[in-house]
N, CA, C and O atoms as a printed pandas DataFrame, in Angstrom:
     atom_number atom_name residue_name chain_id  residue_number  x_coord  y_coord  z_coord
0              1         N          MET        A               1  118.575   71.965  111.650
1              2        CA          MET        A               1  118.298   73.081  110.781
2              3         C          MET        A               1  119.149   72.928  109.532
3              4         O          MET        A               1  120.349   72.663  109.607
4              5         N          SER        A               2  118.522   73.095  108.407
5              6        CA          SER        A               2  119.173   72.681  107.170
6              7         C          SER        A               2  120.184   73.672  106.605
7              8         O          SER        A               2  121.216   73.249  106.083
8              9         N          THR        A               3  119.932   74.948  106.687
9             10        CA          THR        A               3  120.877   75.898  106.119
10            11         C          THR        A               3  121.198   77.003  107.114
11            12         O          THR        A               3  120.525   77.177  108.129
12            13         N          ILE        A               4  122.245   77.738  106.786
13            14        CA          ILE        A               4  122.615   78.880  107.628
14            15         C          ILE        A               4  121.456   79.871  107.692
15            16         O          ILE        A               4  121.155   80.412  108.755
16            17         N          ILE        A               5  120.817   80.104  106.569
17            18        CA          ILE        A               5  119.721   81.077  106.537
18            19         C          ILE        A               5  118.549   80.589  107.393
19            20         O          ILE        A               5  117.961   81.375  108.136
20            21         N          ASP        A               6  118.207   79.311  107.296
21            22        CA          ASP        A               6  117.149   78.761  108.154
22            23         C          ASP        A               6  117.515   78.920  109.629
23            24         O          ASP        A               6  116.677   79.270  110.460
24            25         N          LEU        A               7  118.761   78.659  109.925
25            26        CA          LEU        A               7  119.244   78.782  111.299
26            27         C          LEU        A               7  119.104   80.220  111.791
27            28         O          LEU        A               7  118.605   80.458  112.891
28            29         N          MET        A               8  119.540   81.166  110.983
29            30        CA          MET        A               8  119.487   82.571  111.384
30            31         C          MET        A               8  118.039   83.062  111.486
31            32         O          MET        A               8  117.726   83.873  112.358
32            33         N          LEU        A               9  117.162   82.585  110.615
33            34        CA          LEU        A               9  115.754   82.989  110.676
34            35         C          LEU        A               9  115.018   82.327  111.838
35            36         O          LEU        A               9  113.917   82.749  112.190
36            37         N          ALA        A              10  115.607   81.304  112.431
37            38        CA          ALA        A              10  115.000   80.644  113.595
38            39         C          ALA        A              10  115.279   81.404  114.888
39            40         O          ALA        A              10  114.672   81.118  115.920
40            41         N          ILE        A              11  116.187   82.360  114.838
41            42        CA          ILE        A              11  116.502   83.160  116.030
42            43         C          ILE        A              11  115.375   84.164  116.239
43            44         O          ILE        A              11  115.045   84.954  115.355
44            45         N          ARG        A              12  114.808   84.108  117.412
45            46        CA          ARG        A              12  113.683   84.969  117.751
46            47         C          ARG        A              12  113.973   85.706  119.052
47            48         O          ARG        A              12  114.955   85.433  119.742
48            49         N          GLU        A              13  113.097   86.639  119.362
49            50        CA          GLU        A              13  113.191   87.360  120.620
50            51         C          GLU        A              13  113.001   86.364  121.762
51            52         O          GLU        A              13  112.066   85.564  121.743
52            53         N          ARG        A              14  113.868   86.414  122.734
53            54        CA          ARG        A              14  113.851   85.508  123.902
54            55         C          ARG        A              14  113.987   84.033  123.508
55            56         O          ARG        A              14  113.513   83.160  124.235
56            57         N          ARG        A              15  114.622   83.745  122.378
57            58        CA          ARG        A              15  114.830   82.358  121.952
58            59         C          ARG        A              15  116.222   82.252  121.324
59            60         O          ARG        A              15  116.393   82.433  120.119
60            61         N          THR        A              16  117.181   81.962  122.147
61            62        CA          THR        A              16  118.578   81.906  121.741
62            63         C          THR        A              16  118.901   80.549  121.135
63            64         O          THR        A              16  118.329   79.528  121.517
64            65         N          ILE        A              17  119.826   80.557  120.185
65            66        CA          ILE        A              17  120.330   79.308  119.615
66            67         C          ILE        A              17  121.798   79.187  119.983
67            68         O          ILE        A              17  122.553   80.158  119.919
68            69         N          PHE        A              18  122.188   77.988  120.367
69            70        CA          PHE        A              18  123.568   77.711  120.766
70            71         C          PHE        A              18  124.207   76.713  119.801
71            72         O          PHE        A              18  123.536   75.852  119.232
72            73         N          TYR        A              19  125.510   76.855  119.637
73            74        CA          TYR        A              19  126.300   75.857  118.903
74            75         C          TYR        A              19  127.130   75.118  119.931
75            76         O          TYR        A              19  127.779   75.740  120.772
76            77         N          HIS        A              20  127.115   73.778  119.868
77            78        CA          HIS        A              20  127.854   72.947  120.815
78            79         C          HIS        A              20  129.051   72.335  120.093
79            80         O          HIS        A              20  128.896   71.515  119.188
80            81         N          LYS        A              21  130.230   72.744  120.503
81            82        CA          LYS        A              21  131.448   72.258  119.848
82            83         C          LYS        A              21  131.616   70.748  119.981
83            84         O          LYS        A              21  132.076   70.091  119.047
84            85         N          ASP        A              22  131.249   70.197  121.126
85            86        CA          ASP        A              22  131.485   68.766  121.349
86            87         C          ASP        A              22  130.596   67.872  120.482
87            88         O          ASP        A              22  130.982   66.746  120.166
88            89         N          THR        A              23  129.420   68.352  120.095
89            90        CA          THR        A              23  128.517   67.543  119.263
90            91         C          THR        A              23  128.335   68.120  117.859
91            92         O          THR        A              23  127.713   67.489  117.004
92            93         N          ASN        A              24  128.874   69.316  117.622
93            94        CA          ASN        A              24  128.706   70.014  116.338
94            95         C          ASN        A              24  127.237   70.194  115.990
95            96         O          ASN        A              24  126.845   70.029  114.835
96            97         N          GLN        A              25  126.426   70.533  116.983
97            98        CA          GLN        A              25  124.993   70.708  116.767
98            99         C          GLN        A              25  124.541   72.087  117.231
99           100         O          GLN        A              25  125.151   72.712  118.098
100          101         N          PHE        A              26  123.447   72.534  116.617
101          102        CA          PHE        A              26  122.794   73.778  117.008
102          103         C          PHE        A              26  121.462   73.420  117.656
103          104         O          PHE        A              26  120.734   72.565  117.150
104          105         N          ASP        A              27  121.140   74.071  118.774
105          106        CA          ASP        A              27  119.825   73.914  119.386
106          107         C          ASP        A              27  119.570   75.057  120.344
107          108         O          ASP        A              27  120.358   75.999  120.421
108          109         N          HIS        A              28  118.468   74.976  121.077
109          110        CA          HIS        A              28  118.070   76.062  121.979
110          111         C          HIS        A              28  118.520   75.853  123.425
111          112         O          HIS        A              28  118.171   76.648  124.297
112          113         N          LEU        A              29  119.278   74.812  123.689
113          114        CA          LEU        A              29  119.713   74.532  125.058
114          115         C          LEU        A              29  121.111   75.094  125.301
115          116         O          LEU        A              29  121.958   75.023  124.411
116          117         N          PRO        A              30  121.373   75.650  126.483
117          118        CA          PRO        A              30  122.679   76.241  126.769
118          119         C          PRO        A              30  123.760   75.215  127.125
119          120         O          PRO        A              30  124.845   75.585  127.574
120          121         N          PHE        A              31  123.466   73.939  126.927
121          122        CA          PHE        A              31  124.454   72.883  127.164
122          123         C          PHE        A              31  124.182   71.761  126.178
123          124         O          PHE        A              31  123.058   71.595  125.704
124          125         N          SER        A              32  125.218   70.995  125.873
125          126        CA          SER        A              32  125.096   69.969  124.833
126          127         C          SER        A              32  124.459   68.690  125.366
127          128         O          SER        A              32  124.272   68.515  126.570
128          129         N          GLU        A              33  124.138   67.816  124.440
129          130        CA          GLU        A              33  123.570   66.510  124.774
130          131         C          GLU        A              33  124.500   65.737  125.717
131          132         O          GLU        A              33  124.044   65.129  126.685
132          133         N          ILE        A              34  125.774   65.766  125.433
133          134        CA          ILE        A              34  126.766   65.067  126.264
134          135         C          ILE        A              34  126.785   65.657  127.669
135          136         O          ILE        A              34  126.768   64.922  128.656
136          137         N          GLU        A              35  126.819   66.984  127.756
137          138        CA          GLU        A              35  126.850   67.641  129.064
138          139         C          GLU        A              35  125.550   67.434  129.837
139          140         O          GLU        A              35  125.560   67.367  131.066
140          141         N          ARG        A              36  124.451   67.335  129.131
141          142        CA          ARG        A              36  123.155   67.138  129.775
142          143         C          ARG        A              36  123.136   65.842  130.582
143          144         O          ARG        A              36  122.580   65.788  131.679
144          145         N          ARG        A              37  123.749   64.805  130.026
145          146        CA          ARG        A              37  123.792   63.512  130.730
146          147         C          ARG        A              37  124.587   63.603  132.032
147          148         O          ARG        A              37  124.302   62.890  132.995
148          149         N          GLU        A              38  125.583   64.482  132.051
149          150        CA          GLU        A              38  126.470   64.604  133.210
150          151         C          GLU        A              38  126.054   65.718  134.160
151          152         O          GLU        A              38  126.625   65.850  135.242
152          153         N          LEU        A              39  125.074   66.516  133.773
153          154        CA          LEU        A              39  124.675   67.685  134.541
154          155         C          LEU        A              39  123.954   67.286  135.831
155          156         O          LEU        A              39  122.997   66.512  135.814
156          157         N          LYS        A              40  124.430   67.822  136.923
157          158        CA          LYS        A              40  123.791   67.595  138.216
158          159         C          LYS        A              40  122.616   68.563  138.346
159          160         O          LYS        A              40  122.654   69.656  137.781
160          161         N          PRO        A              41  121.580   68.180  139.079
161          162        CA          PRO        A              41  120.382   69.032  139.183
162          163         C          PRO        A              41  120.665   70.438  139.708
163          164         O          PRO        A              41  119.973   71.383  139.326
164          165         N          ASP        A              42  121.658   70.596  140.567
165          166        CA          ASP        A              42  121.939   71.916  141.130
166          167         C          ASP        A              42  123.113   72.613  140.439
167          168         O          ASP        A              42  123.626   73.607  140.952
168          169         N          ALA        A              43  123.539   72.109  139.296
169          170        CA          ALA        A              43  124.682   72.682  138.580
170          171         C          ALA        A              43  124.329   74.054  138.014
171          172         O          ALA        A              43  123.198   74.307  137.601
172          173         N          ARG        A              44  125.330   74.927  138.009
173          174        CA          ARG        A              44  125.167   76.249  137.417
174          175         C          ARG        A              44  125.739   76.225  136.010
175          176         O          ARG        A              44  126.778   75.613  135.762
176          177         N          ILE        A              45  125.068   76.881  135.109
177          178        CA          ILE        A              45  125.540   76.956  133.728
178          179         C          ILE        A              45  126.486   78.149  133.623
179          180         O          ILE        A              45  126.103   79.269  133.960
180          181         N          PRO        A              46  127.719   77.925  133.162
181          182        CA          PRO        A              46  128.674   79.038  133.074
182          183         C          PRO        A              46  128.246   80.084  132.040
183          184         O          PRO        A              46  127.667   79.758  131.003
184          185         N          ILE        A              47  128.545   81.337  132.347
185          186        CA          ILE        A              47  128.204   82.430  131.439
186          187         C          ILE        A              47  129.071   82.370  130.191
187          188         O          ILE        A              47  128.561   82.493  129.077
188          189         N          ASN        A              48  130.364   82.184  130.361
189          190        CA          ASN        A              48  131.286   82.095  129.239
190          191         C          ASN        A              48  131.746   80.658  129.089
191          192         O          ASN        A              48  132.801   80.274  129.595
192          193         N          ASP        A              49  130.957   79.882  128.400
193          194        CA          ASP        A              49  131.237   78.463  128.214
194          195         C          ASP        A              49  131.912   78.266  126.863
195          196         O          ASP        A              49  131.299   78.545  125.832
196          197         N          PRO        A              50  133.154   77.794  126.838
197          198        CA          PRO        A              50  133.867   77.631  125.562
198          199         C          PRO        A              50  133.301   76.517  124.683
199          200         O          PRO        A              50  133.624   76.456  123.497
200          201         N          ASN        A              51  132.479   75.652  125.226
201          202        CA          ASN        A              51  131.893   74.568  124.439
202          203         C          ASN        A              51  130.548   74.961  123.822
203          204         O          ASN        A              51  130.218   74.506  122.727
204          205         N          ASN        A              52  129.784   75.785  124.500
205          206        CA          ASN        A              52  128.430   76.143  124.071
206          207         C          ASN        A              52  128.385   77.622  123.718
207          208         O          ASN        A              52  128.368   78.485  124.596
208          209         N          LEU        A              53  128.367   77.895  122.433
209          210        CA          LEU        A              53  128.471   79.270  121.963
210          211         C          LEU        A              53  127.125   79.787  121.492
211          212         O          LEU        A              53  126.451   79.161  120.674
212          213         N          ARG        A              54  126.744   80.945  122.025
213          214        CA          ARG        A              54  125.473   81.574  121.662
214          215         C          ARG        A              54  125.614   82.264  120.310
215          216         O          ARG        A              54  126.553   83.031  120.096
216          217         N          LEU        A              55  124.682   81.993  119.400
217          218        CA          LEU        A              55  124.656   82.702  118.129
218          219         C          LEU        A              55  124.214   84.140  118.380
219          220         O          LEU        A              55  123.741   84.463  119.469
220          221         N          PRO        A              56  124.364   85.002  117.378
221          222        CA          PRO        A              56  123.921   86.389  117.585
222          223         C          PRO        A              56  122.458   86.433  118.025
223          224         O          PRO        A              56  121.645   85.601  117.624
224          225         N          SER        A              57  122.151   87.412  118.847
225          226        CA          SER        A              57  120.788   87.530  119.362
226          227         C          SER        A              57  119.856   88.139  118.316
227          228         O          SER        A              57  120.297   88.668  117.295
228          229         N          TYR        A              58  118.595   88.051  118.590
229          230        CA          TYR        A              58  117.537   88.633  117.756
230          231         C          TYR        A              58  117.823   90.121  117.516
231          232         O          TYR        A              58  117.717   90.609  116.390
232          233         N          GLU        A              59  118.183   90.825  118.579
233          234        CA          GLU        A              59  118.460   92.256  118.485
234          235         C          GLU        A              59  119.711   92.531  117.658
235          236         O          GLU        A              59  119.755   93.509  116.910
236          237         N          GLU        A              60  120.717   91.690  117.782
237          238        CA          GLU        A              60  121.962   91.886  117.031
238          239         C          GLU        A              60  121.764   91.682  115.527
239          240         O          GLU        A              60  122.450   92.308  114.719
240          241         N          ILE        A              61  120.839   90.818  115.157
241          242        CA          ILE        A              61  120.618   90.530  113.742
242          243         C          ILE        A              61  119.792   91.629  113.065
243          244         O          ILE        A              61  120.046   91.960  111.907
244          245         N          ASN        A              62  118.822   92.189  113.759
245          246        CA          ASN        A              62  117.928   93.214  113.218
246          247         C          ASN        A              62  117.177   92.701  111.987
247          248         O          ASN        A              62  117.265   93.276  110.902
248          249         N          HIS        A              63  116.449   91.623  112.180
249          250        CA          HIS        A              63  115.633   91.034  111.121
250          251         C          HIS        A              63  114.720   92.077  110.473
251          252         O          HIS        A              63  114.553   92.101  109.253
252          253         N          GLU        A              64  114.135   92.935  111.306
253          254        CA          GLU        A              64  113.167   93.892  110.777
254          255         C          GLU        A              64  113.785   94.768  109.690
255          256         O          GLU        A              64  113.158   94.990  108.654
256          257         N          GLU        A              65  114.977   95.259  109.902
257          258        CA          GLU        A              65  115.621   96.108  108.899
258          259         C          GLU        A              65  115.916   95.331  107.619
259          260         O          GLU        A              65  115.747   95.857  106.519
260          261         N          ILE        A              66  116.351   94.101  107.756
261          262        CA          ILE        A              66  116.616   93.260  106.582
262          263         C          ILE        A              66  115.322   93.032  105.800
263          264         O          ILE        A              66  115.311   93.098  104.571
264          265         N          MET        A              67  114.241   92.765  106.517
265          266        CA          MET        A              67  112.960   92.506  105.876
266          267         C          MET        A              67  112.375   93.766  105.251
267          268         O          MET        A              67  111.770   93.705  104.181
268          269         N          ARG        A              68  112.553   94.905  105.912
269          270        CA          ARG        A              68  112.113   96.178  105.330
270          271         C          ARG        A              68  112.882   96.477  104.046
271          272         O          ARG        A              68  112.299   96.927  103.059
272          273         N          PHE        A              69  114.182   96.228  104.062
273          274        CA          PHE        A              69  115.001   96.427  102.866
274          275         C          PHE        A              69  114.445   95.600  101.706
275          276         O          PHE        A              69  114.304   96.101  100.590
276          277         N          TYR        A              70  114.134   94.339  101.975
277          278        CA          TYR        A              70  113.604   93.468  100.928
278          279         C          TYR        A              70  112.320   94.049  100.327
279          280         O          TYR        A              70  112.168   94.095   99.106
280          281         N          VAL        A              71  111.412   94.486  101.175
281          282        CA          VAL        A              71  110.139   95.019  100.672
282          283         C          VAL        A              71  110.389   96.287   99.851
283          284         O          VAL        A              71  109.839   96.446   98.761
284          285         N          ARG        A              72  111.224   97.188  100.382
285          286        CA          ARG        A              72  111.510   98.455   99.681
286          287         C          ARG        A              72  112.166   98.231   98.325
287          288         O          ARG        A              72  111.781   98.842   97.328
288          289         N          GLU        A              73  113.165   97.344   98.301
289          290        CA          GLU        A              73  114.009   97.216   97.116
290          291         C          GLU        A              73  113.592   96.117   96.133
291          292         O          GLU        A              73  113.964   96.167   94.960
292          293         N          CYS        A              74  112.835   95.140   96.589
293          294        CA          CYS        A              74  112.593   93.966   95.741
294          295         C          CYS        A              74  111.136   93.684   95.412
295          296         O          CYS        A              74  110.850   92.936   94.477
296          297         N          VAL        A              75  110.216   94.264   96.158
297          298        CA          VAL        A              75  108.795   93.996   95.916
298          299         C          VAL        A              75  108.203   95.183   95.166
299          300         O          VAL        A              75  108.183   96.305   95.674
300          301         N          GLU        A              76  107.721   94.925   93.956
301          302        CA          GLU        A              76  107.200   96.007   93.117
302          303         C          GLU        A              76  105.700   96.229   93.289
303          304         O          GLU        A              76  105.232   97.364   93.199
304          305         N          ASP        A              77  104.946   95.170   93.533
305          306        CA          ASP        A              77  103.493   95.265   93.659
306          307         C          ASP        A              77  103.133   96.048   94.926
307          308         O          ASP        A              77  103.515   95.661   96.031
308          309         N          LYS        A              78  102.393   97.153   94.758
309          310        CA          LYS        A              78  102.065   98.034   95.886
310          311         C          LYS        A              78  101.224   97.352   96.955
311          312         O          LYS        A              78  101.437   97.578   98.146
312          313         N          GLU        A              79  100.270   96.519   96.543
313          314        CA          GLU        A              79   99.417   95.828   97.515
314          315         C          GLU        A              79  100.237   94.839   98.347
315          316         O          GLU        A              79  100.048   94.745   99.560
316          317         N          ILE        A              80  101.118   94.123   97.720
317          318        CA          ILE        A              80  101.974   93.168   98.442
318          319         C          ILE        A              80  102.917   93.922   99.378
319          320         O          ILE        A              80  103.140   93.502  100.513
320          321         N          ARG        A              81  103.460   95.021   98.903
321          322        CA          ARG        A              81  104.335   95.852   99.760
322          323         C          ARG        A              81  103.580   96.285  101.006
323          324         O          ARG        A              81  104.101   96.195  102.117
324          325         N          LYS        A              82  102.352   96.753  100.821
325          326        CA          LYS        A              82  101.545   97.206  101.961
326          327         C          LYS        A              82  101.311   96.051  102.940
327          328         O          LYS        A              82  101.447   96.230  104.150
328          329         N          GLN        A              83  100.965   94.886  102.430
329          330        CA          GLN        A              83  100.735   93.729  103.297
330          331         C          GLN        A              83  101.979   93.405  104.123
331          332         O          GLN        A              83  101.893   93.173  105.329
332          333         N          LEU        A              84  103.125   93.392  103.464
333          334        CA          LEU        A              84  104.366   93.038  104.164
334          335         C          LEU        A              84  104.772   94.117  105.164
335          336         O          LEU        A              84  105.195   93.799  106.276
336          337         N          PHE        A              85  104.651   95.390  104.784
337          338        CA          PHE        A              85  104.970   96.472  105.729
338          339         C          PHE        A              85  104.023   96.452  106.927
339          340         O          PHE        A              85  104.451   96.712  108.051
340          341         N          ASP        A              86  102.740   96.145  106.703
341          342        CA          ASP        A              86  101.784   96.050  107.811
342          343         C          ASP        A              86  102.190   94.952  108.785
343          344         O          ASP        A              86  102.084   95.129  109.999
344          345         N          ILE        A              87  102.646   93.837  108.274
345          346        CA          ILE        A              87  103.108   92.748  109.143
346          347         C          ILE        A              87  104.300   93.211  109.969
347          348         O          ILE        A              87  104.394   92.885  111.152
348          349         N          LEU        A              88  105.208   93.963  109.366
349          350        CA          LEU        A              88  106.409   94.417  110.068
350          351         C          LEU        A              88  106.112   95.446  111.161
351          352         O          LEU        A              88  106.991   95.746  111.969
352          353         N          LYS        A              89  104.914   95.982  111.204
353          354        CA          LYS        A              89  104.521   96.918  112.268
354          355         C          LYS        A              89  104.174   96.193  113.566
355          356         O          LYS        A              89  104.128   96.807  114.632
356          357         N          ARG        A              90  103.932   94.890  113.474
357          358        CA          ARG        A              90  103.557   94.106  114.656
358          359         C          ARG        A              90  104.749   93.904  115.587
359          360         O          ARG        A              90  105.905   93.998  115.172
360          361         N          ASN        A              91  104.443   93.623  116.859
361          362        CA          ASN        A              91  105.514   93.292  117.802
362          363         C          ASN        A              91  106.179   91.975  117.439
363          364         O          ASN        A              91  107.405   91.872  117.432
364          365         N          GLU        A              92  105.381   90.986  117.141
365          366        CA          GLU        A              92  105.918   89.678  116.756
366          367         C          GLU        A              92  105.557   89.436  115.301
367          368         O          GLU        A              92  104.470   88.953  114.983
368          369         N          TYR        A              93  106.477   89.777  114.438
369          370        CA          TYR        A              93  106.219   89.758  112.996
370          371         C          TYR        A              93  106.904   88.616  112.252
371          372         O          TYR        A              93  106.514   88.302  111.127
372          373         N          MET        A              94  107.900   87.997  112.842
373          374        CA          MET        A              94  108.747   87.048  112.111
374          375         C          MET        A              94  107.946   85.934  111.431
375          376         O          MET        A              94  108.022   85.781  110.212
376          377         N          ASP        A              95  107.194   85.168  112.189
377          378        CA          ASP        A              95  106.462   84.028  111.611
378          379         C          ASP        A              95  105.450   84.490  110.572
379          380         O          ASP        A              95  105.331   83.891  109.504
380          381         N          ALA        A              96  104.720   85.558  110.887
381          382        CA          ALA        A              96  103.703   86.053  109.951
382          383         C          ALA        A              96  104.348   86.542  108.655
383          384         O          ALA        A              96  103.820   86.301  107.569
384          385         N          TYR        A              97  105.479   87.223  108.764
385          386        CA          TYR        A              97  106.171   87.736  107.579
386          387         C          TYR        A              97  106.664   86.582  106.705
387          388         O          TYR        A              97  106.444   86.574  105.493
388          389         N          LEU        A              98  107.326   85.614  107.325
389          390        CA          LEU        A              98  107.845   84.476  106.562
390          391         C          LEU        A              98  106.712   83.647  105.963
391          392         O          LEU        A              98  106.822   83.168  104.834
392          393         N          ASP        A              99  105.628   83.477  106.712
393          394        CA          ASP        A              99  104.460   82.751  106.186
394          395         C          ASP        A              99  103.861   83.487  104.987
395          396         O          ASP        A              99  103.482   82.859  103.998
396          397         N          LYS        A             100  103.776   84.807  105.074
397          398        CA          LYS        A             100  103.215   85.595  103.969
398          399         C          LYS        A             100  104.116   85.489  102.736
399          400         O          LYS        A             100  103.624   85.376  101.614
400          401         N          LEU        A             101  105.444   85.525  102.948
401          402        CA          LEU        A             101  106.363   85.357  101.815
402          403         C          LEU        A             101  106.138   84.003  101.143
403          404         O          LEU        A             101  106.118   83.913   99.915
404          405         N          ARG        A             102  105.969   82.959  101.941
405          406        CA          ARG        A             102  105.718   81.623  101.378
406          407         C          ARG        A             102  104.380   81.595  100.627
407          408         O          ARG        A             102  104.284   81.050   99.528
408          409         N          GLU        A             103  103.363   82.188  101.235
409          410        CA          GLU        A             103  102.033   82.225  100.611
410          411         C          GLU        A             103  102.086   82.931   99.247
411          412         O          GLU        A             103  101.407   82.527   98.302
412          413         N          LEU        A             104  102.892   83.978   99.162
413          414        CA          LEU        A             104  103.002   84.761   97.929
414          415         C          LEU        A             104  104.092   84.237   96.990
415          416         O          LEU        A             104  104.386   84.849   95.963
416          417         N          ASN        A             105  104.682   83.106   97.352
417          418        CA          ASN        A             105  105.786   82.518   96.570
418          419         C          ASN        A             105  106.966   83.482   96.422
419          420         O          ASN        A             105  107.610   83.537   95.374
420          421         N          LEU        A             106  107.238   84.239   97.490
421          422        CA          LEU        A             106  108.352   85.185   97.496
422          423         C          LEU        A             106  109.489   84.754   98.418
423          424         O          LEU        A             106  110.529   85.410   98.472
424          425         N          TYR        A             107  109.294   83.662   99.135
425          426        CA          TYR        A             107  110.304   83.246  100.117
426          427         C          TYR        A             107  111.667   82.999   99.456
427          428         O          TYR        A             107  112.688   83.483   99.945
428          429         N          ASP        A             108  111.686   82.258   98.362
429          430        CA          ASP        A             108  112.961   81.978   97.687
430          431         C          ASP        A             108  113.603   83.257   97.171
431          432         O          ASP        A             108  114.827   83.393   97.194
432          433         N          ASP        A             109  112.785   84.196   96.705
433          434        CA          ASP        A             109  113.312   85.485   96.249
434          435         C          ASP        A             109  113.914   86.252   97.428
435          436         O          ASP        A             109  114.974   86.865   97.300
436          437         N          PHE        A             110  113.229   86.213   98.576
437          438        CA          PHE        A             110  113.750   86.860   99.791
438          439         C          PHE        A             110  115.096   86.265  100.170
439          440         O          PHE        A             110  116.046   86.999  100.441
440          441         N          VAL        A             111  115.184   84.945  100.190
441          442        CA          VAL        A             111  116.444   84.268  100.533
442          443         C          VAL        A             111  117.526   84.637   99.514
443          444         O          VAL        A             111  118.674   84.882   99.887
444          445         N          GLY        A             112  117.164   84.676   98.242
445          446        CA          GLY        A             112  118.128   85.046   97.209
446          447         C          GLY        A             112  118.597   86.483   97.332
447          448         O          GLY        A             112  119.757   86.789   97.055
448          449         N          SER        A             113  117.698   87.364   97.746
449          450        CA          SER        A             113  118.025   88.789   97.859
450          451         C          SER        A             113  118.711   89.144   99.171
451          452         O          SER        A             113  119.605   89.990   99.189
452          453         N          CYS        A             114  118.311   88.516  100.257
453          454        CA          CYS        A             114  118.803   88.901  101.583
454          455         C          CYS        A             114  119.619   87.822  102.276
455          456         O          CYS        A             114  120.177   88.059  103.348
456          457         N          GLY        A             115  119.694   86.649  101.680
457          458        CA          GLY        A             115  120.422   85.552  102.306
458          459         C          GLY        A             115  121.872   85.877  102.592
459          460         O          GLY        A             115  122.427   85.425  103.594
460          461         N          ASP        A             116  122.496   86.665  101.712
461          462        CA          ASP        A             116  123.897   87.027  101.911
462          463         C          ASP        A             116  124.112   87.798  103.211
463          464         O          ASP        A             116  125.157   87.670  103.849
464          465         N          VAL        A             117  123.121   88.596  103.598
465          466        CA          VAL        A             117  123.229   89.354  104.854
466          467         C          VAL        A             117  123.285   88.378  106.033
467          468         O          VAL        A             117  124.120   88.520  106.926
468          469         N          TYR        A             118  122.393   87.393  106.027
469          470        CA          TYR        A             118  122.373   86.402  107.105
470          471         C          TYR        A             118  123.649   85.554  107.100
471          472         O          TYR        A             118  124.192   85.232  108.157
472          473         N          ILE        A             119  124.112   85.203  105.930
473          474        CA          ILE        A             119  125.349   84.416  105.830
474          475         C          ILE        A             119  126.526   85.231  106.354
475          476         O          ILE        A             119  127.392   84.688  107.041
476          477         N          GLN        A             120  126.571   86.513  106.044
477          478        CA          GLN        A             120  127.663   87.378  106.529
478          479         C          GLN        A             120  127.636   87.492  108.052
479          480         O          GLN        A             120  128.684   87.434  108.696
480          481         N          ILE        A             121  126.459   87.653  108.623
481          482        CA          ILE        A             121  126.336   87.721  110.090
482          483         C          ILE        A             121  126.844   86.417  110.702
483          484         O          ILE        A             121  127.570   86.435  111.695
484          485         N          PHE        A             122  126.460   85.282  110.106
485          486        CA          PHE        A             122  126.898   83.983  110.601
486          487         C          PHE        A             122  128.425   83.840  110.486
487          488         O          PHE        A             122  129.078   83.370  111.418
488          489         N          LYS        A             123  128.981   84.243  109.350
489          490        CA          LYS        A             123  130.436   84.138  109.151
490          491         C          LYS        A             123  131.201   84.996  110.153
491          492         O          LYS        A             123  132.229   84.569  110.679
492          493         N          GLU        A             124  130.712   86.190  110.417
493          494        CA          GLU        A             124  131.360   87.059  111.406
494          495         C          GLU        A             124  131.320   86.417  112.790
495          496         O          GLU        A             124  132.302   86.471  113.529
496          497         N          TRP        A             125  130.186   85.812  113.141
497          498        CA          TRP        A             125  130.067   85.109  114.420
498          499         C          TRP        A             125  131.052   83.940  114.472
499          500         O          TRP        A             125  131.736   83.751  115.478
500          501         N          ALA        A             126  131.125   83.158  113.398
501          502        CA          ALA        A             126  132.030   82.006  113.345
502          503         C          ALA        A             126  133.487   82.463  113.463
503          504         O          ALA        A             126  134.265   81.860  114.201
504          505         N          ASP        A             127  133.855   83.512  112.748
505          506        CA          ASP        A             127  135.227   84.035  112.821
506          507         C          ASP        A             127  135.559   84.508  114.234
507          508         O          ASP        A             127  136.638   84.228  114.756
508          509         N          LYS        A             128  134.622   85.224  114.843
509          510        CA          LYS        A             128  134.816   85.731  116.205
510          511         C          LYS        A             128  135.048   84.585  117.203
511          512         O          LYS        A             128  135.756   84.752  118.196
512          513         N          ASN        A             129  134.449   83.434  116.926
513          514        CA          ASN        A             129  134.565   82.274  117.817
514          515         C          ASN        A             129  135.546   81.227  117.316
515          516         O          ASN        A             129  135.562   80.100  117.810
516          517         N          ASP        A             130  136.371   81.597  116.331
517          518        CA          ASP        A             130  137.390   80.695  115.763
518          519         C          ASP        A             130  136.795   79.371  115.306
519          520         O          ASP        A             130  137.338   78.308  115.607
520          521         N          LEU        A             131  135.681   79.431  114.578
521          522        CA          LEU        A             131  135.031   78.238  114.050
522          523         C          LEU        A             131  135.146   78.228  112.538
523          524         O          LEU        A             131  135.102   79.276  111.892
524          525         N          ASP        A             132  135.293   77.040  111.982
525          526        CA          ASP        A             132  135.398   76.905  110.527
526          527         C          ASP        A             132  134.343   75.902  110.076
527          528         O          ASP        A             132  134.418   74.723  110.421
528          529         N          PHE        A             133  133.366   76.363  109.309
529          530        CA          PHE        A             133  132.266   75.520  108.873
530          531         C          PHE        A             133  132.365   75.161  107.392
531          532         O          PHE        A             133  131.336   75.006  106.735
532          533         N          LYS        A             134  133.554   75.029  106.862
533          534        CA          LYS        A             134  133.723   74.718  105.443
534          535         C          LYS        A             134  133.497   73.276  105.147
535          536         O          LYS        A             134  133.602   72.857  103.995
C-alpha cells in the first residue's frame, strides 16, 4: 500500500490490517511472513502479539462521518452531493463512494481535504504502539 491514506482507506468492515514489526509490512494476516513459515498447523494466534499490531478498526475510524463531512463542506454541486449522500446510505458504501469520487475527479480533492484526519488517526495508532514511521 503506497500511502498512509491508501492504507487507512483499505480498512473495511470485517477486514483488519496488521503491521508486522519483524518485516515492516502491512497486510491482512494476523502473523508475518517469517512467522507463517514457522507456524504449526495447530498453533494458536496470540491475542496480544507484540510483533503483529492491528491497525484501528473500521468502526474506530468512522469513515462514514469523514466522508459526510467532505460532502457537506467541500462539494458545492447539489446533484453531486445527492449522489454521494445516497451512496453513504448503503450498508457497504466504501468502494462505491471512492469509485464515484474517482469518476467525478474528486478523489484528490477528498484526499487533500480529509487526508489529515486519516493521517492523524494513523499517527495516534503509531504513538500508542511506540512506532516511528519517519
